[in-house]
C-alpha positions in Angstrom: -8.1 -30.9 11.2 -11.8 -31.3 12.8 -12.7 -31.7 16.4 -14.6 -35.1 16.3 -15.8 -35.9 19.5 -18.8 -34.8 21.8 -19.0 -32.9 24.3 -21.7 -30.2 26.5 -20.6 -26.6 26.1 -21.7 -24.1 28.9 -20.8 -20.8 29.1 -21.5 -19.8 32.5 -22.0 -15.4 33.7 -21.2 -16.2 36.9 -18.1 -17.6 38.5 -20.2 -19.6 41.2 -22.0 -21.6 38.5 -18.6 -21.9 36.5 -17.8 -23.8 39.9 -20.5 -25.7 39.9 -20.0 -27.0 36.6 -16.6 -28.3 37.5 -17.3 -29.9 40.8 -20.4 -31.9 39.7 -18.3 -33.0 36.6 -15.5 -35.4 36.8 -14.4 -34.9 33.1 -14.7 -31.1 32.4 -12.4 -28.8 31.1 -12.2 -24.8 31.3 -11.8 -23.2 28.2 -10.2 -19.4 28.5 -7.8 -18.2 25.8 -8.0 -22.4 24.3 -4.7 -21.9 22.1 -3.7 -24.9 24.3 -6.9 -26.9 24.6 -8.4 -26.7 21.1 -5.5 -27.8 19.6 -5.6 -31.2 22.0 -9.4 -31.1 21.3 -8.4 -31.7 17.5 -5.8 -34.2 18.2 -7.6 -36.2 20.5 -5.5 -35.7 23.7 -8.3 -34.1 25.6 -11.8 -35.7 25.5 -13.9 -33.7 28.1 -17.5 -34.7 28.8 -18.3 -31.1 29.4 -16.1 -27.6 28.7 -16.7 -24.6 30.5 -16.1 -21.4 29.0 -15.2 -18.8 30.9 -14.8 -15.9 28.6 -18.1 -14.0 30.4 -16.6 -13.7 34.0 -15.8 -10.1 33.6 -14.2 -10.2 37.1 -11.2 -12.5 35.6 -10.5 -9.8 33.2 -8.8 -7.5 35.5 -5.0 -6.2 35.5 -5.0 -4.4 38.7 -1.8 -3.3 41.5 -2.8 -2.3 44.9 -1.5 -3.1 48.4 2.2 -3.5 46.5 0.7 -6.5 44.8 -0.3 -7.2 40.9 -3.2 -9.1 40.0 -3.6 -10.4 37.0 -6.8 -12.4 36.4 -7.3 -16.1 34.3 -8.6 -14.0 31.3 -5.7 -11.7 30.9 -4.4 -12.0 27.8 -0.4 -11.7 27.0 -1.8 -8.5 25.0 -3.5 -7.2 27.8 -0.1 -7.0 29.6 1.7 -5.6 26.9 -0.9 -2.9 26.8 -0.8 -2.3 30.5 0.7 0.9 31.8 1.1 -0.7 35.0 2.9 -3.7 33.7 5.4 -1.8 31.7 6.1 0.5 34.4 6.3 -1.6 37.8 6.8 -4.7 36.2 9.0 -4.6 33.0 10.0 -7.9 33.2 6.5 -9.4 32.8 6.0 -6.8 29.7 9.2 -8.5 28.3 8.5 -12.4 28.6 4.8 -11.5 27.2 6.4 -10.1 24.1 8.4 -13.3 23.5 5.0 -15.5 23.6 4.9 -17.0 19.9 3.0 -14.7 17.8 0.4 -11.3 17.7 -2.7 -13.8 17.1 -1.9 -16.2 20.0 -0.9 -13.2 22.4 -4.2 -11.9 21.6 -6.0 -15.1 22.8 -3.8 -16.6 25.3 -3.5 -16.1 28.6 -0.9 -16.4 31.5 -3.4 -18.3 33.8 -3.9 -21.1 31.0 -0.1 -20.7 30.2 0.5 -22.2 34.0 -2.5 -25.0 33.6 -0.6 -26.8 30.8 2.0 -26.7 32.8 4.5 -28.0 30.0 8.3 -27.7 30.9 9.1 -25.1 28.4 6.1 -22.6 29.2 7.2 -19.0 29.4 5.5 -18.0 32.4 7.1 -20.0 34.8 10.4 -19.3 35.0 9.0 -15.4 35.0 6.6 -16.3 38.7 9.4 -18.4 39.9 11.6 -15.5 40.1 8.8 -13.1 41.6 7.6 -15.7 44.2 4.1 -15.5 42.7 0.8 -17.1 44.2 -2.2 -18.9 42.7 -5.0 -18.1 43.8 -7.8 -20.4 43.3 -11.3 -20.9 44.1 -13.9 -23.8 45.0 -17.3 -24.6 46.6 -14.9 -24.9 49.9 -13.9 -21.4 49.2 -10.4 -19.9 48.4 -6.5 -20.8 48.7 -3.2 -19.7 47.3 -0.8 -21.8 46.1 2.8 -20.6 46.1 4.3 -20.9 42.6 7.2 -23.1 44.2 4.3 -25.8 45.0 2.5 -25.6 41.7 4.2 -27.4 38.8 4.0 -30.6 40.4 5.4 -32.0 36.8 5.4 -32.2 33.2 1.7 -30.9 32.6 0.6 -32.1 36.5 -0.3 -28.9 38.8 -1.4 -28.5 42.5 -5.0 -27.8 40.8 -7.6 -29.7 42.7 -10.5 -31.1 41.0 -13.6 -28.5 41.4 -10.6 -25.7 41.5 -11.2 -22.8 39.0 -7.9 -20.3 38.9 -9.0 -16.6 39.4 -6.2 -14.8 38.9 -1.8 -14.6 40.0 -0.9 -12.5 42.7 3.0 -11.1 42.3 4.3 -8.8 45.0 6.3 -6.2 44.0 9.6 -6.1 45.2 10.5 -4.2 48.3 13.9 -2.9 46.4 15.0 -1.8 43.3 15.6 -4.1 40.4 16.9 -5.3 37.5 15.1 -8.1 35.2 16.0 -9.9 32.1 14.2 -12.4 30.2 16.4 -15.2 27.8 14.7 -17.4 25.4 16.1 -19.6 22.9 13.9 -21.3 20.1 14.6 -22.4 16.5 13.0 -19.2 15.0 10.9 -16.5 15.6 7.1 -17.0 15.9 4.8 -19.8 17.3 7.7 -22.3 18.1 8.3 -23.4 21.9 11.6 -22.6 24.0 14.2 -24.4 23.7 15.6 -23.0 26.7 14.3 -20.4 28.8 15.6 -18.4 32.1 14.4 -15.5 34.0 16.8 -13.6 36.1 16.2 -10.3 39.0 18.7 -8.6 40.3 18.4 -6.7 43.6 20.3 -3.6 44.5 21.4 -5.6 47.9 23.1 -7.8 45.4 20.7 -10.6 45.7 19.7 -12.7 42.7 16.9 -14.6 41.8 17.4 -16.7 39.1 14.8 -19.7 37.4 15.3 -22.0 34.2 12.7 -23.5 32.1 12.9 -26.2 29.1 15.5 -27.6 31.4 13.7 -30.4 33.6 10.1 -31.6 34.1 9.1 -28.1 35.4 10.3 -24.4 35.8 12.7 -24.4 38.8 14.6 -21.7 40.9 18.1 -21.9 40.6 19.0 -22.2 44.4 22.7 -23.0 44.4 23.8 -20.3 42.3 21.4 -17.9 44.1 23.5 -18.6 47.1 26.5 -18.7 45.8 26.1 -15.3 43.9 24.0 -13.9 46.9 25.7 -10.6 49.0 28.4 -10.3 45.6 28.4 -8.0 43.4 28.8 -9.2 39.7 31.9 -9.7 37.5 33.1 -11.7 35.0 35.1 -14.7 37.5 32.1 -14.8 39.3 30.0 -15.6 36.4 32.6 -18.3 35.3 32.1 -19.9 38.8 28.4 -19.9 39.0 28.3 -21.1 35.5 30.2 -24.7 36.7 27.4 -24.4 39.3 24.5 -24.8 36.4 24.9 -29.0 35.4 24.5 -29.2 39.3 20.9 -27.2 39.2 19.2 -28.6 35.7 18.6 -31.7 33.6 17.8 -31.3 30.0 17.2 -33.9 27.8 16.9 -34.5 23.7 13.7 -33.8 22.3 12.8 -32.9 18.3 13.9 -29.3 19.4 17.4 -29.6 20.7 19.8 -32.0 22.2 20.5 -32.5 25.9 24.4 -31.3 25.2 22.8 -28.2 23.3 20.5 -27.2 26.2 23.1 -27.4 28.6 25.8 -25.3 26.5 23.1 -22.7 25.9 21.9 -22.4 29.3 25.1 -21.5 30.3 25.6 -18.9 27.7 22.5 -17.2 28.5 22.4 -17.1 32.0 26.0 -15.1 31.5 24.3 -12.6 29.3 21.1 -12.5 31.3 22.6 -11.7 35.0 25.0 -9.4 33.1 22.0 -7.3 31.5 19.6 -7.6 34.9 22.6 -5.8 36.3 23.0 -3.5 33.9 19.3 -2.5 33.8 19.4 -2.0 37.7 22.2 0.5 37.4 20.0 2.1 34.5 21.9 0.9 31.5 21.9 -1.8 29.2 19.1 -2.8 26.5 15.7 -2.1 26.9 13.7 -4.4 27.9 12.0 -6.5 24.8 15.5 -6.7 23.1 16.7 -10.1 22.4 19.8 -11.5 23.2 20.3 -14.3 21.6 
């Protein structure tokens, strides 16, 4: 399928020029990895007047860990995350999520920032960043601002990004105590399929837990009721069964081409149980290696 519409193409070499372009054009769009944009251009669901290609902005290609905070630049691909020693050693859950994204070809191009800017309900990065309580850092001609991930997703394909703003990086605080994590993703097949349900979990040494679901609501969401119920308690089978009964109060799945709402609800419970057990096992130095599938 060809791209039939006309648009102007710019490839700025400075962040300032990129911001100037998107600020002065009401119908501008950013090109980073392009894995979503190119499809949308071909299908006619995206009709920009200008496309601003930011791949020359080298400052946005960085993975840094400093002051107990991980910085993931807007041009960092999922393959970059998989190949990063810092990610594998200090943020293995980020590594695990990156391994599940689509296919090798897509991971070579797709960026985590692009993933959250697409803001589709089934995105892989959403639940992950929710449990890490990450921030989205943006820049405009008016300056910089930091948007907590809990405030980033406003609805299906809607974010808190304002006109003229450019996402420069994601910042993830390093947990102040030992953690074990797990990401469980259900798809119809291996490869470039969108998630039917996904869930990210972090278990902390003080028996605190963070849990976030995706693909079962218009936006990724923290399971606050389940967290409150579990926090301060040691996980056991009876506790998990009680927590599973709270899941219908947390999520609102729909029926679509990929799954029915009943199937999503059932699998959310199954995936939560497997994920919380694995997160606790990893916290204790046991369990499956990161990257091993639980479904």
